[in-house]
MARVEXSE-734061 format. One record per residue (C-alpha): residue number from 1; x, y, z; residue in one letter; chain. Coordinates in steps of 0.001 Angstrom, whole numbers, plus 524288, in hexadecimal, padded with zeros to 5 digits. Each point is the difference from the previous one (the first is absolute). Layout:
% MARVEXSE-734061
PT, k, east, north, up, r, c
PT, NUM, X, Y, Z, A, A
...
//
This chain:
% MARVEXSE-734061
PT, k, east, north, up, r, c
PT, 1, 0D50D, D2F2D, 33B86, M, A
PT, 2, 7FED9, 7F811, 7F397, N, A
PT, 3, 7F785, 7F400, 8029F, T, A
PT, 4, 80122, 7FA72, 7F256, L, A
PT, 5, 80A07, 7F61E, 7FB9B, A, A
PT, 6, 80891, 8034B, 7F479, K, A
PT, 7, 7FD52, 7F73F, 7F440, P, A
PT, 8, 80A73, 7F590, 7FE8E, H, A
PT, 9, 804E9, 7FE20, 7F216, I, A
PT, 10, 807DB, 7F485, 7FACF, L, A
PT, 11, 80926, 8037B, 7F4BA, V, A
PT, 12, 804E6, 7F47B, 7F7E2, V, A
PT, 13, 80A1C, 802E0, 7F578, D, A
PT, 14, 80C99, 7F902, 7FC61, D, A
PT, 15, 80692, 80CD5, 7FC43, D, A
PT, 16, 8071B, 8044E, 80C68, D, A
PT, 17, 80052, 80E49, 7FBFE, R, A
PT, 18, 7F17D, 800E7, 7FCED, I, A
PT, 19, 7FC3A, 7F857, 80C22, R, A
PT, 20, 80804, 808BA, 808DC, Q, A
PT, 21, 7FB3F, 80C70, 7F96F, L, A
PT, 22, 7F1CB, 7FBE1, 80164, L, A
PT, 23, 80202, 7FC20, 80E22, T, A
PT, 24, 80653, 80CF5, 8034C, R, A
PT, 25, 7F646, 80846, 7F857, Y, A
PT, 26, 7F3AE, 7F97B, 8052D, L, A
PT, 27, 80551, 8006A, 80DE9, S, A
PT, 28, 80214, 80E9B, 7FE67, Q, A
PT, 29, 7F1D4, 8012D, 7FBA8, Q, A
PT, 30, 7FB20, 7FA34, 80CAF, G, A
PT, 31, 7FE81, 7F19F, 7FCB2, Y, A
PT, 32, 805DC, 7F4A0, 8074E, W, A
PT, 33, 807C6, 7F86B, 7F5D1, V, A
PT, 34, 8063B, 7F28A, 7FF83, S, A
PT, 35, 806FB, 7FA98, 7F41C, A, A
PT, 36, 803F7, 7F334, 7F9AB, A, A
PT, 37, 8085F, 7FD02, 7F3F3, P, A
PT, 38, 7F7CE, 7F49F, 7FB08, D, A
PT, 39, 7F3E6, 7F7B8, 801EB, G, A
PT, 40, 80646, 7F73A, 80A2B, A, A
PT, 41, 803DB, 80BAA, 80838, G, A
PT, 42, 7F26C, 805D2, 7FE7E, A, A
PT, 43, 7F991, 7F36C, 804B8, R, A
PT, 44, 808E0, 7FFFF, 80BED, T, A
PT, 45, 7FC16, 80E07, 802F6, Q, A
PT, 46, 7F17E, 7FD16, 7FE65, M, A
PT, 47, 800ED, 7F477, 8094A, N, A
PT, 48, 8058C, 808C9, 80AA2, M, A
PT, 49, 7F980, 80D3B, 7FE20, L, A
PT, 50, 7F321, 80613, 7FBE2, R, A
PT, 51, 7FF95, 80863, 7F3BC, F, A
PT, 52, 7F5E1, 80927, 7FA51, D, A
PT, 53, 80575, 80082, 7F224, L, A
PT, 54, 80A23, 7F8E3, 7F7C4, A, A
PT, 55, 807A9, 806CA, 7F537, I, A
PT, 56, 80570, 7F588, 7F6EA, L, A
PT, 57, 80959, 80058, 7F48B, D, A
PT, 58, 7FBC8, 7F709, 7F4DB, V, A
PT, 59, 80D43, 7FB30, 7FB75, M, A
PT, 60, 80765, 7F954, 80B00, M, A
PT, 61, 808AB, 7F3E8, 80076, P, A
PT, 62, 7F8D9, 7F3E7, 8048D, G, A
PT, 63, 7F1EE, 80305, 8033B, E, A
PT, 64, 7FADF, 80B1B, 7F78F, S, A
PT, 65, 7F82C, 80B54, 8053B, G, A
PT, 66, 7F3EB, 7FA9E, 7F929, L, A
PT, 67, 80186, 7F2CD, 806A9, D, A
PT, 68, 801E2, 806AA, 80D21, L, A
PT, 69, 7F3EE, 80851, 7FD85, A, A
PT, 70, 7F80B, 7F3AE, 7FD73, R, A
PT, 71, 804FF, 7FA2A, 80CBA, F, A
PT, 72, 7FC56, 80C56, 80789, I, A
PT, 73, 7F280, 8004F, 7FA08, R, A
PT, 74, 7FD76, 7F1DF, 80413, K, A
PT, 75, 8053B, 80113, 80DD4, T, A
PT, 76, 7FE25, 80E0B, 804AB, R, A
PT, 77, 7F6F7, 80BA9, 7FFA0, E, A
PT, 78, 80ADE, 8091B, 7FBB7, M, A
PT, 79, 7FFDB, 80918, 7F418, P, A
PT, 80, 80B10, 7FF6E, 7F61F, V, A
PT, 81, 8061A, 80AC2, 7F7C6, L, A
PT, 82, 8084B, 7FAC0, 7F4DF, M, A
PT, 83, 80C0F, 806EE, 7FAB9, L, A
PT, 84, 80561, 7FC2E, 7F2D1, T, A
PT, 85, 808E5, 804AA, 7F53A, A, A
PT, 86, 7F6B3, 7FA00, 7F63F, M, A
PT, 87, 7F48D, 808A5, 7FC97, G, A
PT, 88, 7F832, 7F909, 7F56A, D, A
PT, 89, 7F1CF, 7FC27, 801E3, S, A
PT, 90, 802DE, 7F153, 800BB, A, A
PT, 91, 80856, 80207, 80C1D, D, A
PT, 92, 7F5BD, 80882, 80663, R, A
PT, 93, 7F57F, 7F5F8, 7FD45, I, A
PT, 94, 80889, 7F52A, 80595, A, A
PT, 95, 801D2, 807F7, 80C4E, G, A
PT, 96, 7F181, 8029C, 8018D, L, A
PT, 97, 7FD00, 7F1A2, 7FDD5, E, A
PT, 98, 80996, 7FCBE, 80AD5, A, A
PT, 99, 7F805, 80886, 80936, G, A
PT, 100, 80861, 80C37, 7FFB9, V, A
PT, 101, 7F8C4, 80C2B, 804B4, D, A
PT, 102, 807DF, 809B8, 7F803, D, A
PT, 103, 80AFF, 80038, 7F625, Y, A
PT, 104, 80AC8, 80A39, 7FE9C, L, A
PT, 105, 80A26, 7FF08, 7F513, P, A
PT, 106, 80E27, 80411, 80240, K, A
PT, 107, 80518, 80A4C, 7FFD3, P, A
PT, 108, 7F5C8, 80720, 80813, F, A
PT, 109, 7FEB7, 80CC5, 8073F, E, A
PT, 110, 8010F, 7FE45, 80ECE, P, A
PT, 111, 7F41D, 808B2, 801D7, R, A
PT, 112, 7F7D7, 7F720, 7F759, E, A
PT, 113, 8042C, 7F43E, 807F6, L, A
PT, 114, 7FB99, 806D5, 80C72, L, A
PT, 115, 7F2D6, 80369, 7FA19, L, A
PT, 116, 7FDC4, 7F20E, 7FB84, R, A
PT, 117, 803D7, 7FA91, 80D50, I, A
PT, 118, 7F6BF, 80968, 806D0, A, A
PT, 119, 7F4F7, 7FC71, 7F6B6, A, A
PT, 120, 801D6, 7F160, 80239, I, A
PT, 121, 80076, 80195, 80EC1, L, A
PT, 122, 7F38C, 80830, 7FFCC, R, A
PT, 123, 7F8E6, 7F5F1, 7F7A7, R, A
PT, 124, 80408, 7F4D5, 808D8, T, A
PT, 125, 7FD80, 8072A, 80CBB, G, A
PT, 126, 80E3F, 7FFAE, 8043F, Q, A
PT, 127, 80334, 80E7D, 7FF1A, A, A
PT, 128, 7FC00, 8026E, 80E1A, E, A
PT, 129, 7FEBC, 7F412, 808A9, K, A
PT, 130, 80034, 7FEA8, 80EC3, P, A
PT, 131, 80D2C, 7FC90, 80596, A, A
PT, 132, 80091, 7F171, 802A9, T, A
PT, 133, 807C1, 800A4, 80C7E, A, A
PT, 134, 7FF06, 80DCA, 805C6, G, A
PT, 135, 80A7C, 8027A, 80A37, R, A
PT, 136, 809B1, 7F657, 805C3, L, A
PT, 137, 8072F, 80091, 80CEA, V, A
PT, 138, 80E5A, 7FC7F, 7FE15, I, A
PT, 139, 806E2, 80044, 80D1B, G, A
PT, 140, 7FF23, 80E39, 80485, P, A
PT, 141, 7FBDA, 8049D, 7F278, W, A
PT, 142, 7F332, 80102, 7F88B, V, A
PT, 143, 80030, 7FE28, 7F13D, F, A
PT, 144, 7F4AF, 8056F, 7F80B, D, A
PT, 145, 7FF9E, 7F736, 7F40C, I, A
PT, 146, 7F6F0, 80898, 7F7F1, A, A
PT, 147, 807EB, 80C49, 80269, A, A
PT, 148, 80CCA, 7F833, 7FFE2, R, A
PT, 149, 80476, 807B4, 80BD9, C, A
PT, 150, 806B8, 7FBBE, 80CAB, L, A
PT, 151, 7FCA6, 806D9, 80CCA, Y, A
PT, 152, 80703, 80030, 80D0D, D, A
PT, 153, 7F99E, 7FF31, 80D79, Q, A
PT, 154, 7FD39, 80E8C, 7FFC9, Q, A
PT, 155, 7F8DA, 7FEE0, 7F312, G, A
PT, 156, 80ADC, 806BA, 7F86F, Q, A
PT, 157, 80323, 7FB38, 7F252, A, A
PT, 158, 80D48, 7F97C, 7FE94, V, A
PT, 159, 8083E, 8033C, 7F41C, A, A
PT, 160, 801C1, 7F3F2, 7F75A, L, A
PT, 161, 806F8, 7FEA2, 7F311, T, A
PT, 162, 7F898, 7FB36, 7F415, G, A
PT, 163, 8065B, 7F29C, 80135, N, A
PT, 164, 7FCA1, 7FF03, 80E6C, E, A
PT, 165, 7F1CD, 80358, 7FD39, V, A
PT, 166, 7FF6F, 7F623, 7F4E1, A, A
PT, 167, 805A3, 7F501, 80840, L, A
PT, 168, 7F77D, 802FE, 80BC8, L, A
PT, 169, 7F3BB, 80090, 7F791, T, A
PT, 170, 802A3, 7F2C5, 7F9C8, V, A
PT, 171, 802E4, 7F9D0, 80D36, L, A
PT, 172, 7F3B7, 80633, 805B7, A, A
PT, 173, 7F7B1, 7F949, 7F5A1, E, A
PT, 174, 8021C, 7F332, 80754, K, A
PT, 175, 80370, 802ED, 80E2D, P, A
PT, 176, 80493, 7F3D4, 8070A, G, A
PT, 177, 802BE, 7F8B6, 7F354, L, A
PT, 178, 80CE6, 7FF1C, 7F8A0, P, A
PT, 179, 80133, 80803, 7F390, V, A
PT, 180, 80915, 7FA81, 7F5BA, R, A
PT, 181, 80BC1, 80792, 7FB4C, R, A
PT, 182, 7FA31, 800C9, 7F244, E, A
PT, 183, 7F4BC, 80850, 80502, A, A
PT, 184, 80936, 808CE, 80789, L, A
PT, 185, 808C3, 8014E, 7F410, A, A
PT, 186, 7F45F, 803C3, 7F78D, A, A
PT, 187, 7FC16, 80A96, 809A3, S, A
PT, 188, 80D63, 80614, 7FD90, L, A
PT, 189, 7FF18, 7FE7D, 7F13B, G, A
PT, 190, 809D8, 7F4D4, 7FFCC, L, A
PT, 191, 7FE61, 7F3F9, 7F779, S, A
PT, 192, 805FE, 7F5F5, 80938, G, A
PT, 193, 7FE29, 7FBC5, 80DFE, G, A
PT, 194, 80E01, 7FC62, 80388, S, A
PT, 195, 80602, 80D66, 7FE50, D, A
PT, 196, 80802, 80487, 80BB5, R, A
PT, 197, 7F861, 80CB4, 7FEEE, T, A
PT, 198, 7F45C, 7F98A, 806BC, I, A
PT, 199, 80810, 7FCAE, 80C0A, D, A
PT, 200, 805A6, 80DB1, 80073, V, A
PT, 201, 7F2A2, 80659, 7FF17, Q, A
PT, 202, 7FA38, 7F713, 80A5D, V, A
PT, 203, 80B76, 80356, 808EF, T, A
PT, 204, 7FD56, 80E7B, 7FE03, R, A
PT, 205, 7F181, 7FE2F, 802C2, L, A
PT, 206, 8032D, 7F8AF, 80C8C, R, A
PT, 207, 80920, 80AF0, 8040D, R, A
PT, 208, 7F54A, 80A0B, 7FDA3, K, A
PT, 209, 7F694, 7F7F3, 80864, L, A
PT, 210, 80A31, 7FE3F, 80AA2, G, A
PT, 211, 7FF9F, 7F146, 7FDFC, D, A
PT, 212, 80B7E, 7F89C, 805ED, D, A
PT, 213, 80804, 7FB38, 7F442, P, A
PT, 214, 80509, 7F449, 807B8, K, A
PT, 215, 7F280, 7FBF0, 804C1, L, A
PT, 216, 7F5C2, 80739, 7F7ED, P, A
PT, 217, 7F246, 7FF74, 8057E, M, A
PT, 218, 7F89F, 80859, 7F628, M, A
PT, 219, 805AE, 7FC30, 7F2C7, V, A
PT, 220, 8044B, 7F1F0, 80162, Q, A
PT, 221, 80794, 7F752, 7F6AE, T, A
PT, 222, 7F950, 7F32B, 7FC7D, V, A
PT, 223, 80A77, 7F70E, 7FAAA, R, A
PT, 224, 7FD18, 7FBB1, 7F220, G, A
PT, 225, 7F355, 807C6, 7FF72, Q, A
PT, 226, 8033E, 80E6A, 80123, G, A
PT, 227, 7FC5C, 80A15, 80A3D, Y, A
PT, 228, 7F491, 80124, 80961, L, A
PT, 229, 7F9FE, 80BED, 80685, L, A
PT, 230, 7FB7A, 7FE56, 80E05, R, A
PT, 231, 7F445, 808F3, 8010E, A, A
PT, 232, 7F1E7, 8006C, 804B2, T, A
PT, 233, 7F43F, 807CE, 7FBAB, A, A
PT, 234, 7FE69, 80C82, 807D0, E, A
PT, 235, 7F60E, 7FDC1, 80AA3, G, A
PT, 236, 8016D, 7F137, 7FED4, G, A
PT, 237, 8043F, 7F673, 80A5A, A, A
//
């Protein structure tokens, strides 16, 4: 069984199409991906979740990618890959001065992006890291966070959709603590936290877990704060 956690990448781009394409593509390549449309959304994500790499667009409304990169460099040990439509040397120098680890001008080949991501993660020691939370007991189920797989009492894997896996993984990052709708929305590649889609997906996840929709005990609603996963570490009290 895989005992290594998948690297978690934060994609920040105000272009909805590019952000969604990157989220889908990198997820297909085996990464765990969250997304935000601007610096404010990125800061919200970083306050709630751990990331191994940020991919930032330079030109965004409000806080620019360069300003966000400077903030990340001052507050976190997280590498940054900058995407930009501007390819002259002055822009590259500005990015490097802001603490950016690598710089990729648009348009780019998806394969080159993957190679640069892999190189950054190797340099920073994030390519293969121990899972931070192992396996969680959720009612009658066991969820392997590293493998992103749910098992029943007989040890058989339970079929989950991509959205169900994404939601369960984000909730499992902070078992027993509420996770805001923005984080759940990002796990689904959505830009907002109030979309009805979140409620629908949570309802489907509860149904898959056999959680009572009228009185859920595993995935609970925390009014004004989001959703909370009731779970304990396997082997814990």
